[in-house]
C-alpha positions as YAML, in Angstrom:
chain: A
units: angstrom
residues:
- id: 1
  name: UNK
  ca: [63.15, 57.58, 25.47]
- id: 2
  name: UNK
  ca: [64.18, 55.87, 28.67]
- id: 3
  name: UNK
  ca: [67.83, 56.06, 27.70]
- id: 4
  name: UNK
  ca: [67.45, 59.71, 26.70]
- id: 5
  name: UNK
  ca: [66.09, 60.49, 30.15]
- id: 6
  name: UNK
  ca: [68.80, 58.47, 31.84]
- id: 7
  name: UNK
  ca: [71.51, 60.32, 29.93]
- id: 8
  name: UNK
  ca: [69.97, 63.69, 30.74]
- id: 9
  name: UNK
  ca: [69.66, 63.03, 34.45]
- id: 10
  name: UNK
  ca: [73.24, 61.84, 34.75]
- id: 11
  name: UNK
  ca: [74.74, 64.50, 32.46]
- id: 12
  name: UNK
  ca: [73.20, 67.34, 34.45]
- id: 13
  name: UNK
  ca: [74.16, 65.82, 37.79]
- id: 14
  name: UNK
  ca: [70.56, 65.57, 39.03]
- id: 15
  name: UNK
  ca: [71.32, 62.01, 40.03]
- id: 16
  name: UNK
  ca: [74.56, 60.06, 40.35]
- id: 17
  name: UNK
  ca: [75.02, 56.67, 38.69]
- id: 18
  name: UNK
  ca: [74.82, 54.94, 42.05]
- id: 19
  name: UNK
  ca: [71.36, 56.44, 42.61]
- id: 20
  name: UNK
  ca: [69.88, 54.72, 39.56]
- id: 21
  name: UNK
  ca: [68.74, 51.17, 38.85]
- id: 22
  name: UNK
  ca: [67.76, 50.23, 35.30]
- id: 23
  name: UNK
  ca: [65.89, 47.17, 34.09]
- id: 24
  name: UNK
  ca: [65.42, 45.74, 30.62]
- id: 25
  name: UNK
  ca: [64.18, 42.54, 29.02]
- id: 26
  name: UNK
  ca: [67.57, 41.38, 27.71]
- id: 27
  name: UNK
  ca: [70.87, 40.95, 29.52]
- id: 28
  name: UNK
  ca: [72.77, 42.21, 26.46]
- id: 29
  name: UNK
  ca: [70.89, 45.49, 26.64]
- id: 30
  name: UNK
  ca: [71.66, 45.84, 30.33]
- id: 31
  name: UNK
  ca: [75.34, 45.27, 29.64]
- id: 32
  name: UNK
  ca: [75.29, 48.07, 27.05]
- id: 33
  name: UNK
  ca: [73.67, 50.49, 29.52]
- id: 34
  name: UNK
  ca: [75.92, 49.47, 32.38]
- id: 35
  name: UNK
  ca: [79.04, 50.03, 30.28]
- id: 36
  name: UNK
  ca: [77.81, 53.38, 28.96]
- id: 37
  name: UNK
  ca: [76.61, 54.88, 32.24]
- id: 38
  name: UNK
  ca: [78.22, 52.81, 35.03]
- id: 39
  name: UNK
  ca: [74.83, 52.18, 36.65]
- id: 40
  name: UNK
  ca: [73.30, 49.23, 38.43]
- id: 41
  name: UNK
  ca: [71.19, 47.02, 36.17]
- id: 42
  name: UNK
  ca: [68.95, 44.03, 36.73]
- id: 43
  name: UNK
  ca: [66.42, 41.82, 35.00]
- id: 44
  name: UNK
  ca: [64.35, 41.78, 38.21]
- id: 45
  name: UNK
  ca: [61.74, 44.56, 37.93]
- id: 46
  name: UNK
  ca: [60.33, 43.97, 41.41]
- id: 47
  name: UNK
  ca: [63.74, 44.29, 43.03]
- id: 48
  name: UNK
  ca: [64.51, 47.43, 41.05]
- id: 49
  name: UNK
  ca: [61.47, 49.39, 42.23]
- id: 50
  name: UNK
  ca: [61.85, 48.55, 45.91]
- id: 51
  name: UNK
  ca: [62.64, 51.74, 47.81]
- id: 52
  name: UNK
  ca: [62.88, 53.95, 44.73]
- id: 53
  name: UNK
  ca: [61.76, 57.57, 45.03]
- id: 54
  name: UNK
  ca: [60.45, 57.59, 41.47]
- id: 55
  name: UNK
  ca: [59.70, 54.70, 39.14]
- id: 56
  name: UNK
  ca: [59.94, 55.51, 35.44]
- id: 57
  name: UNK
  ca: [58.07, 53.13, 33.15]
- id: 58
  name: UNK
  ca: [59.14, 53.29, 29.52]
- id: 59
  name: UNK
  ca: [57.88, 50.17, 27.77]
- id: 60
  name: UNK
  ca: [55.68, 49.35, 24.80]
- id: 61
  name: UNK
  ca: [51.92, 49.42, 25.51]
- id: 62
  name: UNK
  ca: [51.60, 45.67, 24.97]
- id: 63
  name: UNK
  ca: [54.17, 45.02, 27.72]
- id: 64
  name: UNK
  ca: [52.71, 47.23, 30.44]
- id: 65
  name: UNK
  ca: [50.25, 44.79, 31.99]
- id: 66
  name: UNK
  ca: [52.84, 42.06, 32.49]
- id: 67
  name: UNK
  ca: [55.25, 44.58, 33.99]
- id: 68
  name: UNK
  ca: [52.67, 45.93, 36.42]
- id: 69
  name: UNK
  ca: [51.81, 42.43, 37.59]
- id: 70
  name: UNK
  ca: [55.49, 41.93, 38.48]
- id: 71
  name: UNK
  ca: [55.88, 45.11, 40.50]
- id: 72
  name: UNK
  ca: [52.34, 45.62, 41.86]
- id: 73
  name: UNK
  ca: [52.99, 44.47, 45.42]
- id: 74
  name: UNK
  ca: [56.32, 46.33, 45.64]
- id: 75
  name: UNK
  ca: [55.11, 49.83, 44.73]
- id: 76
  name: UNK
  ca: [53.92, 51.93, 47.68]
- id: 77
  name: UNK
  ca: [52.02, 55.23, 48.09]
- id: 78
  name: UNK
  ca: [55.31, 56.88, 49.14]
- id: 79
  name: UNK
  ca: [56.66, 56.45, 45.61]
- id: 80
  name: UNK
  ca: [55.79, 58.18, 42.34]
- id: 81
  name: UNK
  ca: [55.23, 56.28, 39.12]
- id: 82
  name: UNK
  ca: [56.12, 58.29, 35.99]
- id: 83
  name: UNK
  ca: [54.73, 56.59, 32.89]
- id: 84
  name: UNK
  ca: [55.97, 57.21, 29.35]
- id: 85
  name: UNK
  ca: [53.76, 54.45, 27.98]
- id: 86
  name: UNK
  ca: [51.78, 55.66, 24.97]
- id: 87
  name: UNK
  ca: [47.99, 55.31, 25.02]
- id: 88
  name: UNK
  ca: [47.89, 53.87, 28.56]
- id: 89
  name: UNK
  ca: [45.92, 55.97, 31.05]
- id: 90
  name: UNK
  ca: [46.94, 56.64, 34.61]
- id: 91
  name: UNK
  ca: [43.74, 54.87, 35.69]
- id: 92
  name: UNK
  ca: [44.85, 51.70, 33.91]
- id: 93
  name: UNK
  ca: [48.08, 51.72, 35.90]
- id: 94
  name: UNK
  ca: [46.40, 52.63, 39.20]
- id: 95
  name: UNK
  ca: [43.93, 49.76, 39.04]
- id: 96
  name: UNK
  ca: [46.73, 47.24, 38.53]
- id: 97
  name: UNK
  ca: [48.80, 48.32, 41.50]
- id: 98
  name: UNK
  ca: [48.08, 46.92, 44.93]
- id: 99
  name: UNK
  ca: [48.05, 50.28, 46.73]
- id: 100
  name: UNK
  ca: [46.84, 53.82, 45.98]
- id: 101
  name: UNK
  ca: [50.04, 54.92, 44.28]
- id: 102
  name: UNK
  ca: [50.58, 58.39, 42.77]
- id: 103
  name: UNK
  ca: [50.86, 58.05, 38.99]
- id: 104
  name: UNK
  ca: [51.97, 60.83, 36.64]
- id: 105
  name: UNK
  ca: [51.51, 60.21, 32.94]
- id: 106
  name: UNK
  ca: [53.91, 61.89, 30.50]
- id: 107
  name: UNK
  ca: [54.10, 62.35, 26.75]
- id: 108
  name: UNK
  ca: [57.68, 63.38, 25.86]
- id: 109
  name: UNK
  ca: [59.06, 63.59, 22.33]
- id: 110
  name: UNK
  ca: [62.18, 62.45, 20.53]
- id: 111
  name: UNK
  ca: [64.22, 65.72, 20.82]
- id: 112
  name: UNK
  ca: [64.63, 64.66, 24.46]
- id: 113
  name: UNK
  ca: [67.58, 62.67, 23.09]
- id: 114
  name: UNK
  ca: [69.45, 65.98, 22.60]
- id: 115
  name: UNK
  ca: [67.96, 67.52, 25.77]
- id: 116
  name: UNK
  ca: [65.60, 69.76, 23.78]
- id: 117
  name: UNK
  ca: [62.44, 67.74, 24.31]
- id: 118
  name: UNK
  ca: [58.90, 68.85, 25.02]
- id: 119
  name: UNK
  ca: [56.72, 66.88, 27.38]
- id: 120
  name: UNK
  ca: [53.15, 67.12, 28.60]
- id: 121
  name: UNK
  ca: [52.39, 65.64, 32.01]
- id: 122
  name: UNK
  ca: [49.15, 64.96, 33.87]
- id: 123
  name: UNK
  ca: [48.33, 63.78, 37.37]
- id: 124
  name: UNK
  ca: [46.49, 60.57, 38.10]
- id: 125
  name: UNK
  ca: [43.86, 60.13, 40.79]
- id: 126
  name: UNK
  ca: [46.31, 59.81, 43.68]
- id: 127
  name: UNK
  ca: [49.02, 62.21, 42.48]
- id: 128
  name: UNK
  ca: [49.34, 65.58, 44.17]
- id: 129
  name: UNK
  ca: [51.39, 68.74, 43.55]
- id: 130
  name: UNK
  ca: [54.54, 67.19, 45.02]
- id: 131
  name: UNK
  ca: [54.34, 64.22, 42.66]
- id: 132
  name: UNK
  ca: [53.80, 66.50, 39.67]
- id: 133
  name: UNK
  ca: [56.73, 68.67, 40.73]
- id: 134
  name: UNK
  ca: [58.98, 65.61, 40.99]
- id: 135
  name: UNK
  ca: [57.96, 64.46, 37.50]
- id: 136
  name: UNK
  ca: [58.49, 67.97, 36.17]
- id: 137
  name: UNK
  ca: [61.92, 68.12, 37.79]
- id: 138
  name: UNK
  ca: [62.89, 64.85, 36.10]
- id: 139
  name: UNK
  ca: [61.71, 65.85, 32.63]
- id: 140
  name: UNK
  ca: [63.16, 69.36, 32.83]
- id: 141
  name: UNK
  ca: [66.56, 67.71, 32.49]
- id: 142
  name: UNK
  ca: [65.81, 66.70, 28.90]
- id: 143
  name: UNK
  ca: [63.74, 69.69, 27.78]
- id: 144
  name: UNK
  ca: [60.62, 71.58, 28.78]
- id: 145
  name: UNK
  ca: [57.40, 70.51, 30.45]
- id: 146
  name: UNK
  ca: [53.77, 71.62, 30.50]
- id: 147
  name: UNK
  ca: [51.07, 70.31, 32.82]
- id: 148
  name: UNK
  ca: [47.66, 69.50, 31.32]
- id: 149
  name: UNK
  ca: [44.57, 67.54, 32.37]
- id: 150
  name: UNK
  ca: [44.93, 63.96, 31.18]
- id: 151
  name: UNK
  ca: [42.11, 64.35, 28.68]
- id: 152
  name: UNK
  ca: [44.35, 66.70, 26.72]
- id: 153
  name: UNK
  ca: [47.35, 64.38, 26.45]
- id: 154
  name: UNK
  ca: [46.03, 63.13, 23.10]
- id: 155
  name: UNK
  ca: [46.28, 66.69, 21.84]
- id: 156
  name: UNK
  ca: [49.82, 66.94, 23.24]
- id: 157
  name: UNK
  ca: [50.64, 63.72, 21.40]
- id: 158
  name: UNK
  ca: [49.31, 65.16, 18.14]
- id: 159
  name: UNK
  ca: [51.21, 68.45, 18.50]
- id: 160
  name: UNK
  ca: [54.57, 67.75, 20.12]
- id: 161
  name: UNK
  ca: [54.70, 63.96, 20.24]
- id: 162
  name: UNK
  ca: [54.22, 63.67, 16.48]
- id: 163
  name: UNK
  ca: [55.55, 67.16, 15.81]
- id: 164
  name: UNK
  ca: [59.16, 66.21, 14.97]
- id: 165
  name: UNK
  ca: [57.84, 64.17, 12.03]
- id: 166
  name: UNK
  ca: [55.96, 67.19, 10.67]
- id: 167
  name: UNK
  ca: [59.10, 69.32, 10.80]
- id: 168
  name: UNK
  ca: [61.13, 66.51, 9.25]
- id: 169
  name: UNK
  ca: [58.65, 66.31, 6.37]
- id: 170
  name: UNK
  ca: [58.86, 70.07, 5.86]
- id: 171
  name: UNK
  ca: [62.66, 69.96, 5.99]
- id: 172
  name: UNK
  ca: [62.70, 67.11, 3.49]
- id: 173
  name: UNK
  ca: [60.53, 69.09, 1.06]
- id: 174
  name: UNK
  ca: [62.64, 72.26, 1.42]
- id: 175
  name: UNK
  ca: [65.89, 70.36, 0.94]
- id: 176
  name: UNK
  ca: [64.53, 68.74, -2.23]
- id: 177
  name: UNK
  ca: [63.45, 72.18, -3.44]
- id: 178
  name: UNK
  ca: [66.99, 73.46, -2.96]
- id: 179
  name: UNK
  ca: [68.37, 70.58, -5.00]
- id: 180
  name: UNK
  ca: [65.89, 71.31, -7.79]
- id: 181
  name: UNK
  ca: [67.14, 74.89, -7.76]
- id: 182
  name: UNK
  ca: [70.70, 73.69, -8.33]
- id: 183
  name: UNK
  ca: [72.15, 73.54, -4.81]
- id: 184
  name: UNK
  ca: [74.03, 70.49, -3.58]
- id: 185
  name: UNK
  ca: [72.26, 68.28, -1.07]
- id: 186
  name: UNK
  ca: [74.82, 69.18, 1.59]
- id: 187
  name: UNK
  ca: [74.40, 72.93, 1.18]
- id: 188
  name: UNK
  ca: [70.62, 72.69, 0.88]
- id: 189
  name: UNK
  ca: [70.47, 70.62, 4.06]
- id: 190
  name: UNK
  ca: [72.65, 73.09, 5.97]
- id: 191
  name: UNK
  ca: [70.49, 76.00, 4.82]
- id: 192
  name: UNK
  ca: [67.24, 74.31, 5.85]
- id: 193
  name: UNK
  ca: [68.33, 72.85, 9.18]
- id: 194
  name: UNK
  ca: [70.01, 76.02, 10.43]
- id: 195
  name: UNK
  ca: [67.06, 78.12, 9.27]
- id: 196
  name: UNK
  ca: [64.65, 75.90, 11.21]
- id: 197
  name: UNK
  ca: [66.87, 75.99, 14.30]
- id: 198
  name: UNK
  ca: [67.31, 79.75, 14.20]
- id: 199
  name: UNK
  ca: [63.61, 80.38, 13.63]
- id: 200
  name: UNK
  ca: [62.68, 78.13, 16.56]
- id: 201
  name: UNK
  ca: [65.12, 79.97, 18.82]
- id: 202
  name: UNK
  ca: [63.67, 83.34, 17.82]
- id: 203
  name: UNK
  ca: [60.16, 82.14, 18.62]
- id: 204
  name: UNK
  ca: [61.25, 80.70, 21.96]
- id: 205
  name: UNK
  ca: [64.01, 82.95, 23.24]
- id: 206
  name: UNK
  ca: [62.67, 86.26, 21.92]
- id: 207
  name: UNK
  ca: [59.09, 85.32, 22.87]
- id: 208
  name: UNK
  ca: [57.94, 86.19, 19.37]
- id: 209
  name: UNK
  ca: [54.53, 85.27, 18.04]
- id: 210
  name: UNK
  ca: [54.75, 83.30, 14.78]
- id: 211
  name: UNK
  ca: [52.87, 86.09, 13.01]
- id: 212
  name: UNK
  ca: [55.58, 88.56, 14.09]
- id: 213
  name: UNK
  ca: [58.33, 86.41, 12.65]
- id: 214
  name: UNK
  ca: [56.44, 85.83, 9.44]
- id: 215
  name: UNK
  ca: [55.75, 89.53, 8.99]
- id: 216
  name: UNK
  ca: [59.37, 90.38, 9.79]
- id: 217
  name: UNK
  ca: [60.49, 88.27, 6.83]
- id: 218
  name: UNK
  ca: [57.61, 89.11, 4.47]
- id: 219
  name: UNK
  ca: [58.10, 92.34, 2.50]
- id: 220
  name: UNK
  ca: [55.21, 93.69, 0.40]
- id: 221
  name: UNK
  ca: [55.52, 92.36, -3.13]
- id: 222
  name: UNK
  ca: [58.66, 90.40, -2.26]
- id: 223
  name: UNK
  ca: [59.80, 86.81, -2.66]
- id: 224
  name: UNK
  ca: [58.38, 85.60, 0.65]
- id: 225
  name: UNK
  ca: [55.02, 87.20, -0.06]
- id: 226
  name: UNK
  ca: [54.72, 85.25, -3.28]
- id: 227
  name: UNK
  ca: [55.79, 82.01, -1.60]
- id: 228
  name: UNK
  ca: [53.30, 82.43, 1.26]
- id: 229
  name: UNK
  ca: [50.52, 83.14, -1.23]
- id: 230
  name: UNK
  ca: [51.24, 79.89, -3.06]
- id: 231
  name: UNK
  ca: [51.30, 77.95, 0.21]
- id: 232
  name: UNK
  ca: [47.96, 79.42, 1.28]
- id: 233
  name: UNK
  ca: [46.43, 78.74, -2.15]
- id: 234
  name: UNK
  ca: [47.62, 75.14, -1.86]
- id: 235
  name: UNK
  ca: [45.80, 74.73, 1.46]
- id: 236
  name: UNK
  ca: [48.89, 74.07, 3.56]
- id: 237
  name: UNK
  ca: [47.40, 75.62, 6.71]
- id: 238
  name: UNK
  ca: [44.20, 73.57, 6.43]
- id: 239
  name: UNK
  ca: [46.23, 70.44, 5.70]
- id: 240
  name: UNK
  ca: [48.17, 70.88, 8.95]
- id: 241
  name: UNK
  ca: [44.96, 71.45, 10.93]
- id: 242
  name: UNK
  ca: [43.43, 68.30, 9.45]
- id: 243
  name: UNK
  ca: [46.58, 66.25, 9.95]
- id: 244
  name: UNK
  ca: [46.93, 67.17, 13.62]
- id: 245
  name: UNK
  ca: [43.24, 66.48, 14.21]
- id: 246
  name: UNK
  ca: [43.72, 63.05, 12.61]
- id: 247
  name: UNK
  ca: [46.74, 62.36, 14.83]
- id: 248
  name: UNK
  ca: [44.73, 63.21, 17.95]
- id: 249
  name: UNK
  ca: [41.86, 60.96, 16.86]
- id: 250
  name: UNK
  ca: [44.29, 58.11, 16.25]
- id: 251
  name: UNK
  ca: [45.78, 58.59, 19.71]
- id: 252
  name: UNK
  ca: [42.29, 58.33, 21.18]
- id: 253
  name: UNK
  ca: [41.65, 55.14, 19.22]
- id: 254
  name: UNK
  ca: [44.85, 53.58, 20.53]
- id: 255
  name: UNK
  ca: [43.92, 54.58, 24.07]
- id: 256
  name: UNK
  ca: [40.65, 52.70, 23.64]
- id: 257
  name: UNK
  ca: [42.50, 49.60, 22.50]
- id: 258
  name: UNK
  ca: [41.96, 49.84, 18.75]
- id: 259
  name: UNK
  ca: [45.11, 48.39, 17.11]
- id: 260
  name: UNK
  ca: [43.90, 48.73, 13.53]
- id: 261
  name: UNK
  ca: [45.75, 50.97, 11.12]
...
């Protein structure tokens, strides 16, 4: 996710390579990033954050405490910390920094890699409108952004954070159905992927409600009507509601430090 953001910021010209400093845990990784983007890299986290306008933290949850201990004394209230770290609250970060630093927590998703991501952001205790606007400006370069109270970020995780996996599962099932009906895997895949892309664009760009799109395709007594009836009889709608609820509950468990599966 960090690399996706980096690529988006540089590709759109929001920042120049000389404006960015990237850190990582391994020198080999830094060499890869330096070669790809011609940016400054370092293994020294404390040195990297000094004087930065915005500090983006994109590490695994188990690595966040050690990272914060390294940079704590270097981060000032004039900077903004943008955290991509799953299940780690803004309060957790705030209490481990030496000063009252504005923290914005974000939950982006994997389509950010192709600059079509969706992110939810929330303000920490010391973050104001200007900090939120800066975070929004950053994330707008890899997709779209909504602002929610932090208590709702678990719901954002369940909907858009996990969402690409739901669509991938649906695509997988539809592609397999096409193969069972005699189509080649290549043709079935093209049909499904383009249909999903086009439908998403109609919902977004034409500001259509999903019911409108469904009714546009569904003729009385037609093929789609029969298919929708079977899906409803199979409890697909309820299954999605239950699945997304389960994802939110799991996000809450992780936030409380429960590592069990």
